[in-house]
C-alpha positions as CSV (number, residue, x, y, z in Angstrom):
1,M,111.8,56.3,192.7
2,L,111.3,56.1,188.6
3,K,107.6,57.1,189.1
4,K,109.1,60.2,191.3
5,K,111.7,61.3,188.2
6,L,108.7,61.0,185.6
7,V,106.5,63.1,187.5
8,V,109.1,65.6,187.7
9,L,109.8,65.1,184.3
10,N,106.4,66.1,183.3
11,T,105.9,68.8,185.5
12,T,109.3,70.6,184.2
13,I,107.9,69.8,180.4
14,M,104.7,71.3,181.2
15,L,106.7,74.3,183.1
16,G,108.1,74.9,179.9
17,L,105.4,74.9,177.0
18,G,103.8,77.5,179.9
19,S,100.7,78.7,177.8
20,L,101.7,77.0,174.3
21,S,100.0,73.3,174.9
22,I,101.2,70.0,172.5
23,P,97.4,70.1,170.4
24,A,98.7,74.1,170.0
25,I,102.1,72.9,168.4
26,N,100.5,70.2,166.7
27,A,98.0,73.0,164.9
28,N,100.8,75.0,163.8
29,A,103.1,72.2,162.5
30,E,100.1,71.1,160.7
31,T,99.9,74.9,159.0
32,S,103.5,75.0,158.4
33,A,102.8,71.9,156.2
34,S,99.8,73.0,154.9
35,I,101.8,76.1,153.5
36,S,104.4,74.3,152.5
37,S,101.9,72.1,150.0
38,E,100.2,75.5,149.3
39,R,103.7,77.2,148.1
40,S,104.6,74.0,146.5
41,V,101.7,74.2,143.8
42,L,102.2,78.0,143.9
43,Q,106.5,77.1,142.7
44,D,104.8,75.0,139.8
45,K,102.1,77.3,138.9
46,I,105.2,80.1,138.7
47,S,107.3,77.6,136.4
48,D,104.3,77.4,134.4
49,A,104.0,81.3,133.8
50,E,108.1,81.7,133.4
51,Y,107.2,79.0,130.0
52,K,104.7,81.0,129.0
53,I,106.8,84.1,129.2
54,I,109.8,82.3,127.3
55,E,107.3,80.8,124.6
56,A,105.8,84.8,124.2
57,Q,109.3,85.9,123.5
58,E,110.2,83.8,121.1
59,K,106.7,84.0,119.5
60,L,107.7,88.0,119.9
61,A,111.3,87.6,118.4
62,D,109.7,85.6,115.3
63,L,106.8,88.0,114.5
64,N,109.4,91.0,115.0
65,A,111.8,89.1,111.9
66,Q,108.6,89.2,109.8
67,I,107.8,92.1,110.3
68,K,111.4,93.7,109.6
69,R,110.5,91.3,106.2
70,V,107.9,92.7,105.2
71,D,108.6,96.3,105.9
72,S,111.5,95.7,103.9
73,A,109.6,94.5,101.1
74,V,106.7,97.4,101.4
75,E,109.8,100.0,101.4
76,D,111.6,98.4,98.0
77,N,108.3,97.8,96.6
78,K,107.6,101.8,97.5
79,K,110.7,102.0,95.4
80,Q,109.6,100.4,92.5
81,I,106.9,102.3,92.1
82,E,108.2,105.8,92.5
83,Q,110.3,104.7,89.7
84,T,107.6,103.2,87.8
85,E,105.9,106.4,87.7
86,K,109.1,108.4,86.8
87,D,109.3,106.1,83.8
88,I,105.8,106.5,83.0
89,K,106.1,110.5,83.0
90,T,109.1,110.1,80.6
91,T,106.9,107.6,78.8
92,K,104.0,110.3,78.0
93,E,106.9,112.9,77.6
94,E,107.8,110.2,74.7
95,I,104.4,110.7,73.4
96,A,103.7,114.1,73.4
97,S,106.7,114.9,72.0
98,L,106.3,112.0,69.4
99,E,102.7,113.2,69.0
100,K,103.9,116.5,68.1
101,E,106.8,114.7,65.7
102,I,103.1,112.9,64.2
103,K,102.0,116.4,63.0
104,D,105.2,117.4,61.3
105,L,105.2,114.2,59.6
106,Q,101.4,114.5,59.0
107,N,102.1,118.2,57.4
108,R,104.7,116.8,55.3
109,I,102.9,114.5,54.4
110,E,100.0,116.7,53.2
111,Q,102.4,118.9,51.6
112,R,103.8,116.4,49.8
113,N,100.1,114.9,48.3
114,E,99.5,118.4,47.4
115,I,102.1,118.9,45.3
116,L,101.6,116.1,43.9
117,K,97.5,117.5,43.6
118,E,99.1,120.3,42.1
119,R,100.9,118.9,39.5
120,A,97.6,116.5,38.2
121,R,95.8,119.8,38.1
122,T,98.1,121.4,35.8
123,Y,98.2,118.4,33.6
124,Q,94.2,118.7,33.5
125,E,94.2,122.4,32.5
126,N,96.6,121.6,30.1
127,G,94.0,119.6,28.2
128,G,93.0,117.1,30.6
129,S,94.4,114.0,28.6
130,V,98.1,115.2,28.9
131,D,100.4,112.5,29.6
132,Y,104.0,112.3,29.7
133,I,103.9,110.2,26.4
134,D,101.8,112.9,25.1
135,V,104.7,115.7,26.2
136,L,107.3,113.9,24.5
137,L,105.5,113.3,21.1
138,G,104.8,116.7,21.2
139,S,108.8,118.0,20.5
140,V,109.8,119.9,17.5
141,S,113.1,119.0,17.7
142,F,115.3,116.3,18.7
143,K,117.2,119.0,20.7
144,D,113.8,119.3,22.6
145,F,112.8,115.7,22.5
146,V,116.1,115.4,24.9
147,D,114.9,118.5,26.8
148,R,111.5,117.2,27.7
149,V,112.6,113.6,28.4
150,G,115.2,115.0,30.7
151,A,112.3,117.0,32.3
152,V,109.7,114.3,32.2
153,A,112.6,111.8,34.1
154,T,113.0,114.9,36.6
155,I,109.4,115.1,37.4
156,M,108.6,111.4,37.6
157,E,112.0,110.9,40.1
158,A,110.5,113.6,42.0
159,D,106.9,112.1,42.1
160,K,108.5,108.3,43.0
161,D,110.5,110.5,45.7
162,L,107.8,112.1,47.6
163,I,105.9,108.9,47.6
164,E,108.1,106.4,49.0
165,S,109.1,109.9,51.3
166,N,105.9,109.6,52.5
167,E,105.1,105.6,52.9
168,A,108.8,105.8,54.4
169,D,107.2,108.3,57.3
170,K,104.1,106.5,57.5
171,K,105.5,103.6,58.2
172,D,108.3,104.9,61.0
173,L,105.2,107.1,62.8
174,E,103.2,103.5,62.9
175,K,106.6,102.0,65.1
176,K,107.2,104.7,66.9
177,Q,103.3,104.7,67.7
178,S,103.6,101.0,68.5
179,S,106.6,100.9,70.5
180,V,105.5,103.5,72.8
181,E,101.8,102.3,73.4
182,D,103.5,99.3,74.1
183,K,105.8,100.6,76.5
184,L,103.7,102.5,78.3
185,A,101.0,99.6,78.5
186,S,103.5,97.1,80.0
187,L,104.8,100.4,82.8
188,T,100.7,100.8,83.7
189,N,99.8,97.1,84.1
190,M,103.8,96.9,86.2
191,Q,102.4,99.9,88.3
192,L,99.2,98.0,88.6
193,D,101.1,95.2,89.6
194,L,103.1,97.0,91.9
195,E,99.9,99.2,93.8
196,E,98.4,95.8,94.5
197,M,101.3,93.5,95.9
198,Q,101.8,97.3,98.6
199,K,98.3,97.1,99.4
200,Q,99.0,93.1,100.2
201,N,101.8,93.9,102.4
202,I,100.3,97.1,104.2
203,A,98.0,94.8,104.9
204,K,100.3,92.1,106.4
205,Q,101.9,95.1,108.3
206,E,98.4,96.1,110.1
207,E,98.1,92.9,110.7
208,N,101.8,92.0,112.0
209,E,101.3,95.3,114.4
210,K,97.9,94.0,115.6
211,A,99.9,90.7,116.7
212,K,102.5,91.9,117.8
213,A,100.3,94.3,119.9
214,D,97.8,91.4,121.0
215,L,101.3,89.1,122.0
216,E,102.8,92.6,124.2
217,E,99.4,92.7,125.8
218,K,99.5,88.3,127.2
219,Q,103.1,89.1,127.6
220,E,102.1,91.7,130.7
221,E,99.5,89.8,131.6
222,N,102.3,86.8,132.0
223,E,104.6,89.3,134.0
224,A,101.6,90.5,135.9
225,A,100.5,87.1,136.8
226,K,103.7,85.7,137.9
227,A,104.6,88.5,139.9
228,E,101.0,88.1,141.8
229,L,101.9,84.4,141.8
230,E,105.2,85.4,143.4
231,A,104.0,88.0,145.8
232,K,101.5,85.4,147.1
233,D,104.7,82.8,147.5
234,N,106.5,85.3,149.5
235,S,103.8,86.2,151.9
236,L,103.4,82.4,153.0
237,A,107.0,82.3,153.0
238,A,107.0,85.2,155.4
239,K,104.5,83.1,157.6
240,E,106.0,79.6,157.4
241,D,108.9,81.3,158.9
242,E,107.1,82.8,161.9
243,I,105.9,79.3,162.5
244,K,108.6,77.5,162.0
245,Q,110.3,80.4,164.5
246,M,107.7,79.8,167.1
247,I,108.2,75.7,167.2
248,K,112.1,76.3,166.7
249,D,111.8,78.8,170.3
250,K,110.3,75.6,172.3
251,K,113.4,74.4,174.1
252,Q,111.2,70.7,175.7
253,E,112.6,67.7,173.6
254,D,108.9,66.5,172.9
255,L,108.9,70.1,171.2
256,D,112.2,69.4,169.3
257,N,111.2,66.2,168.0
258,L,107.7,67.8,167.4
259,I,109.9,70.7,165.2
260,S,112.4,67.6,163.9
261,T,109.4,65.7,162.3
262,T,107.6,69.2,161.0
263,T,111.5,69.9,159.1
264,Q,112.0,65.8,157.6
265,T,107.7,66.3,156.4
266,N,108.9,69.9,154.9
267,S,112.2,68.7,153.6
268,S,110.4,65.5,151.9
269,D,107.6,67.7,150.2
270,E,109.9,70.5,149.5
271,S,112.3,67.3,147.8
272,N,109.7,66.1,146.1
273,S,108.5,70.1,144.9
274,G,112.0,70.4,143.2
275,S,112.0,67.0,141.6
276,S,108.4,67.9,140.0
277,K,109.7,71.4,139.0
278,S,113.1,70.1,137.6
279,S,110.9,67.1,135.3
280,S,108.3,69.7,134.4
281,S,110.9,72.5,133.3
282,S,113.2,69.6,132.0
283,A,109.9,67.9,129.7
284,K,109.2,71.9,128.3
285,K,112.7,72.3,127.7
286,S,112.9,68.8,125.7
287,T,109.8,70.1,124.5
288,S,111.3,72.8,123.3
289,T,114.0,71.5,122.0
290,A,112.2,69.1,119.8
291,K,110.6,72.0,118.3
292,A,114.0,73.5,117.0
293,S,115.1,70.3,116.1
294,S,111.4,69.7,113.8
295,S,111.9,73.1,112.4
296,S,115.3,73.1,111.6
297,E,116.6,73.2,107.7
298,Q,117.6,70.2,105.8
299,K,120.2,70.1,103.6
300,A,118.9,69.8,100.1
301,T,120.4,66.3,98.6
302,G,120.4,67.4,94.7
303,G,118.5,66.4,92.2
304,K,114.8,67.5,91.3
305,S,113.5,66.1,94.7
306,A,115.5,68.9,96.6
307,V,114.1,71.3,93.9
308,I,110.6,70.7,95.0
309,T,111.1,70.7,98.8
310,A,114.2,73.5,99.1
311,G,111.9,76.1,99.7
312,Y,109.0,74.4,102.4
313,K,111.4,76.3,104.8
314,Y,110.1,79.7,103.8
315,I,106.4,78.7,103.6
316,G,104.5,81.0,106.0
317,N,108.3,83.0,106.9
318,S,108.8,84.9,103.2
319,T,107.5,88.1,101.3
320,Y,107.0,88.9,97.5
321,K,110.0,91.1,96.8
322,F,109.8,92.9,93.5
323,G,113.1,92.1,92.3
324,G,114.2,90.8,95.3
325,G,116.3,87.0,95.8
326,R,119.3,87.9,93.9
327,T,121.3,89.1,97.3
328,A,122.4,86.7,99.9
329,S,120.3,89.3,102.3
330,D,117.1,88.8,100.3
331,I,117.7,85.5,100.2
332,A,118.5,84.6,104.0
333,N,115.6,87.1,105.0
334,G,113.0,85.2,102.7
335,L,112.6,88.0,100.4
336,F,111.9,86.9,96.7
337,D,109.8,87.6,93.7
338,C,108.9,84.6,91.5
339,S,111.5,83.9,88.7
340,A,114.4,84.5,91.3
341,F,112.7,81.9,93.6
342,V,113.0,79.4,91.1
343,S,116.6,80.1,90.3
344,W,117.3,79.8,94.4
345,A,115.5,76.4,94.3
346,Y,116.8,75.2,91.2
347,S,120.0,75.8,92.6
348,Q,119.7,74.1,95.6
349,G,119.6,70.8,93.5
350,G,123.0,71.3,92.1
351,Y,121.1,73.3,88.4
352,S,122.2,76.7,87.1
353,I,119.3,78.1,85.2
354,P,118.4,81.9,84.5
355,A,116.3,83.9,87.0
356,S,113.9,85.9,84.7
357,T,110.7,85.0,83.5
358,D,111.3,86.1,79.6
359,A,114.4,83.8,80.0
360,L,113.3,80.7,81.7
361,K,110.4,80.3,79.3
362,N,112.6,79.6,76.5
363,Y,115.2,77.6,78.6
364,G,114.8,73.8,78.0
365,K,112.3,72.3,76.5
366,Q,108.6,73.3,76.1
367,V,106.5,69.9,77.0
368,S,102.6,69.3,77.2
369,Y,100.2,70.2,80.2
370,S,99.3,66.7,79.5
371,D,102.7,65.3,80.1
372,I,103.1,67.4,83.5
373,Q,106.1,66.0,86.4
374,P,107.2,67.6,89.7
375,G,110.2,69.8,89.1
376,D,108.5,71.5,85.4
377,L,108.3,75.2,85.7
378,V,104.4,76.3,85.4
379,F,103.7,80.0,83.3
380,F,100.9,82.1,84.1
381,D,99.9,85.3,82.7
382,T,99.4,88.1,85.3
383,Y,100.5,91.7,84.9
384,K,102.1,91.0,81.5
385,K,102.3,87.4,79.1
386,D,104.4,84.6,81.1
387,G,104.3,87.5,83.7
388,H,104.6,84.5,86.6
389,V,106.2,81.2,87.0
390,G,106.1,78.5,89.5
391,I,107.4,75.0,90.5
392,Y,104.5,72.3,89.6
393,I,105.2,69.4,92.6
394,G,102.6,67.0,91.4
395,G,99.3,66.6,92.6
396,G,98.0,69.8,90.3
397,K,99.7,72.2,93.0
398,F,103.0,74.5,92.3
399,I,105.2,76.5,95.1
400,G,106.3,79.6,94.3
401,S,106.6,83.3,95.6
402,Q,102.8,84.8,95.0
403,S,102.7,88.2,95.7
404,S,100.2,87.6,98.4
405,N,101.7,85.2,100.6
406,G,105.2,85.3,99.4
407,V,106.8,81.4,99.3
408,E,103.3,79.0,99.0
409,I,102.1,76.1,97.5
410,V,98.8,76.8,95.9
411,S,96.5,74.7,93.8
412,M,96.3,75.2,89.8
413,S,92.4,74.7,90.0
414,N,91.8,77.7,92.0
415,S,89.8,80.1,90.0
416,Y,92.4,82.7,90.1
417,W,95.5,80.9,88.8
418,K,93.4,78.4,86.5
419,S,92.1,82.1,85.0
420,V,95.9,83.1,84.1
421,F,97.5,80.1,83.6
422,N,98.8,79.9,79.8
423,G,99.5,76.2,79.4
424,R,103.2,76.7,78.8
425,V,105.1,73.9,80.6
426,V,109.1,74.2,80.6
427,R,111.1,71.1,81.5
428,I,114.7,71.8,82.7
């Protein structure tokens, strides 16, 4: 009887399966598992692509901030150049006016000289040896003597006034010439320095724009790669759903068991895939957090140590700005000139010092270079004497806002800095 039931059951199963055989079901199940595994790999690749997109977005944000700083510095330097050009024009006009004044002075001097020459000629024509004593002794009466004394005194006073006027005009002329020439030389040097800074900033602009274009191109590639991976994943998901639906349509107990086994296998694979992706995402998030933590600003603790290290956070993300570093906005965006950076760095250590090279060079105590210590100020003759200043950090190096790369650490043995270092060392 049992044997008969088994035969009937077997017959029923075979009728239910119809044209779909057990090997075919197994093949479909294996295909579904294979697709699920392939999808798991694709999901990991999609996760990696998303991470690369986020990473590129962060780099693009940093680059845009750098571009903004450089653009601001270029605009400010442009204004400085325009103002300097106006000052040079005004100074040249002063020189032109002074040249006219010089001609007038020279004419007055020449006229006075002619008067003196004329008097000398008159004396010679009256005997060649006539002098003031002869004039006095030649008087014929006391009244004539008094008159001659008055005349001689008047002439001598006039001669003295002429000579003194000539000397005063010459000194005034020399003083004006020296003053205007020094002013023009200083403005011309400043213009050259500003134009050189502008060239470097414009080069940075071009470099930043190229880097931005490269990043945006890479971002497009990442987006396209992600879209392609998602399209493949969607296609595989559709095939997987189709196979699963075919298996679910079978009513037989063996087929249901097979579906159950396949489902459990897929669920286990998807669970492992999800766990792997979650771990990958957490690891990446941790990496990002650690990265952010390592670049976070450290609060200055005071003293020379804080002065030396205060500017480290600006290395690589600052720009030289002529006259910069004197407002909260400039400081927040890393826009400094050399003296303002030094003043700001010292403020981070609890010191209050001036923000100009002329004031700093006479501030504190001057020491010998052989006695130099970290934290001392070092001066360089760039566009003018003591035109640049930085903070010595030890090891033959100093930190400062350099016109080429903004805040950076450079070696004093570098050929350029060695050639312009003037030996001035100031200890605060």
